[in-house]
Structure formats: structure tokens, C-alpha cells
C-alpha positions in Angstrom: -13.2 -7.9 -22.9 -10.5 -8.8 -20.4 -10.3 -6.7 -17.2 -6.9 -5.0 -16.5 -5.8 -3.0 -13.5 -6.5 0.7 -14.1 -3.9 3.4 -14.3 -4.0 5.4 -11.0 -4.0 9.1 -10.8 -0.5 10.6 -10.3 0.3 11.9 -6.9 2.1 15.3 -6.9 5.1 16.0 -4.7 5.7 19.7 -4.4 8.9 19.5 -2.3 7.7 22.5 -0.3 5.2 23.1 2.5 4.7 21.9 6.0 6.2 18.7 7.2 2.8 16.9 7.4 1.9 17.9 3.9 5.3 16.6 2.5 5.0 13.3 4.4 1.4 12.8 3.0 2.6 13.7 -0.5 5.4 11.2 -0.5 3.2 8.5 1.0 0.6 9.2 -1.8 3.4 9.0 -4.3 4.4 5.6 -3.1 0.7 4.5 -3.0 0.3 5.6 -6.7 3.5 3.9 -7.7 2.4 0.6 -6.3 -0.8 0.7 -8.3 1.0 2.0 -11.4 3.2 -1.1 -11.3 -0.1 -3.1 -11.4 -1.8 -1.1 -14.1 -2.6 -2.7 -17.4 -2.1 -6.2 -16.1 -4.8 -8.9 -16.1 -6.1 -10.6 -13.0 -4.0 -13.6 -13.8 -0.8 -11.5 -14.2 -1.4 -9.8 -10.9 -1.7 -13.1 -9.1 1.4 -14.6 -10.7 4.3 -15.5 -8.4 7.7 -14.9 -9.9 9.6 -17.6 -8.1 7.4 -20.5 -6.7 7.2 -21.8 -4.1 7.3 -18.1 -3.0 3.8 -16.6 -3.1 5.1 -13.0 -3.6 3.0 -11.4 -6.3 1.7 -7.9 -7.2 -1.8 -8.5 -5.9 -0.5 -9.9 -2.6 1.5 -6.7 -2.2 -1.6 -4.6 -2.7 -3.5 -6.8 -0.2 -0.6 -6.6 2.3 -0.4 -2.8 2.1 -4.1 -2.6 2.5 -3.7 -4.4 5.8 -0.8 -2.2 6.7 -2.8 1.0 6.1 -5.5 -0.2 8.4 -3.1 -1.5 11.1 -0.8 1.5 11.2 -3.1 4.4 10.7 -6.6 3.5 11.8 -5.7 1.0 14.6 -2.2 1.9 15.9 -2.3 5.7 15.0 -5.9 6.6 15.7 -6.8 3.9 18.2 -9.8 2.7 16.3 -11.0 -0.9 16.8 -9.1 -3.4 14.6 -11.1 -5.3 12.1 -8.9 -7.3 9.8 -9.1 -6.9 6.0 -7.3 -10.0 5.0 -4.9 -11.3 7.7 -6.4 -12.7 10.9 -4.9 -14.6 13.9 -6.2 -17.8 12.3 -4.7 -16.9 8.9 -1.8 -14.5 9.4 -0.7 -14.8 5.7 -4.1 -14.4 4.1 -2.9 -11.3 2.2 -0.7 -13.5 0.0 -2.2 -17.0 0.6 -5.7 -15.8 -0.4 -4.6 -14.4 -3.8 -5.6 -17.5 -5.9 -9.3 -17.0 -5.0 -9.1 -13.2 -4.8 -11.0 -10.7 -7.0 -8.3 -8.2 -8.1 -10.8 -5.4 -9.0 -12.3 -5.7 -5.6 -8.9 -5.7 -3.9 -7.8 -2.6 -5.7 -11.1 -0.8 -4.6 -10.4 -2.0 -1.0 -6.9 -0.6 -1.2 -8.1 2.9 -2.2 -11.0 2.7 0.4 -8.5 1.8 3.1 -6.2 4.7 2.0 -9.2 7.1 2.4 -10.0 5.6 5.8 -6.4 6.0 6.9 -6.4 9.7 5.9 -9.7 10.2 7.7 -8.7 8.4 10.9 -5.5 10.5 11.3 -6.7 13.9 9.8 -7.2 15.5 13.2 -4.0 14.2 14.8 -0.7 16.1 14.9 2.6 14.5 13.9 3.6 14.4 17.6 0.5 12.5 18.6 1.6 9.5 20.8 1.2 6.0 19.4 1.9 2.9 21.3 2.7 0.0 19.0 1.4 -3.6 19.4 4.8 -4.4 21.0 4.4 -1.6 23.6 6.9 0.7 21.9 6.1 4.4 22.3 6.4 6.4 19.0 4.6 9.3 17.3 2.3 9.6 14.3 5.4 11.1 12.5 7.1 7.7 13.1 4.1 5.9 11.6 4.2 8.1 8.5 8.0 7.5 8.1 7.5 3.8 8.7 4.8 3.5 6.1 6.9 5.5 3.5 9.6 2.9 4.2 7.2 0.0 4.0 5.9 1.2 0.6 9.4 1.9 -0.7 10.5 -1.6 0.1 7.5 -3.2 -1.4 7.6 -1.0 -4.5 11.1 -2.4 -5.0 9.5 -5.9 -5.0 6.9 -4.6 -7.4 9.6 -3.3 -9.8 11.1 -6.8 -10.0 7.7 -8.5 -10.3 6.5 -6.2 -13.1 9.7 -6.6 -15.0 9.4 -10.4 -14.7 5.8 -10.4 -15.9 6.2 -8.2 -19.1 9.6 -6.5 -19.1 8.2 -3.1 -18.0 10.6 -1.1 -15.9 10.9 2.5 -14.8 9.3 5.0 -12.5 5.8 6.5 -12.6 6.0 8.5 -15.8 2.7 10.3 -15.2 3.8 12.4 -12.2 2.9 16.0 -12.1 6.4 16.8 -10.8 9.6 14.9 -10.0 
């Protein structure tokens, strides 16, 4: 039997509640949408670049956002030591360049594991918690949440085009609890 990417659980956005709760819900919605765009595809399909020599592909997006989760929430937001998942100083594009030899099932597990780690790392921090970015810019954890929502939204747009190119599937996450 051929492995295919599983359908993720739908993230619910209530549209009410505290600011932190709403930011987390929208970020979870974008996380689920990315994995929904991957669901039902084989390892080969997830690795397929739509427009060579570009290496942009769905699995690379998952790997890239796994690195972003660790970078922005655990390292920048919570100040934990940075241990790269994919990209390193020696191979800064490993999230995409490493896809041909990657194990998609393992990469999807890593993604969800990193999401859990991101949530745990920042759980005790308020939205006004100070964050100093790698460039020395002073922002807040709220800014990190907003940046990550933007990061996912941009890459989910890429995922829309990639998925349509692979099998013609279009649309939004139909399994949401609310819209």
C-alpha cells in the first residue's frame, strides 16, 4: 500500500475570546490548512517541484515552516537554545534542498512536534513579552504571532498553487468546525 499524507484535524476559529486565544486559533487554522493541502498525496507528489529549476514543493514548505516554528517561537520568542531542524549555517536551504532524500512521514511528524514545542515554549509568556530578533530589532511576542500568521498565509498561497498543479485540487479547508 502506498503511503499518503494524512488529513489533519481541523482547527476551530471561534471569532471571540481573548486576543491571545484568537491569535493562536488563527495560527492553528493556517497550520492545519498547510497540512490539508498535503493530505492524500504520495511522498513523490509532496516532493514534486512545479516549475524546475525552482525547488518549491509542498514538502519543502512543511520543512521550512517547521524551521520557522522553532526559530520564531522557541528561539526568538522564548530564548531557548537554537538547534536547527533542517537549515544550518553550512546548508541554509536544507529545508528545500534536502527534500529529494527526505522522509515525508517523518517530516510531517516533526512539523507537529515542533508546533507542540512552540506552544509549550511560549505558553507562559504574555503577548507583550519582549523579543529581540536576530537583527537586533525589538518587538513583542504579539508581533511574532502576527508574523507567523503572515508567514503561513503567504506559504499557504504557494501551497494552493502547488496542489492545483499536482492534481487539480483547489479550495479551502472544508473540514473546519466554523468559518
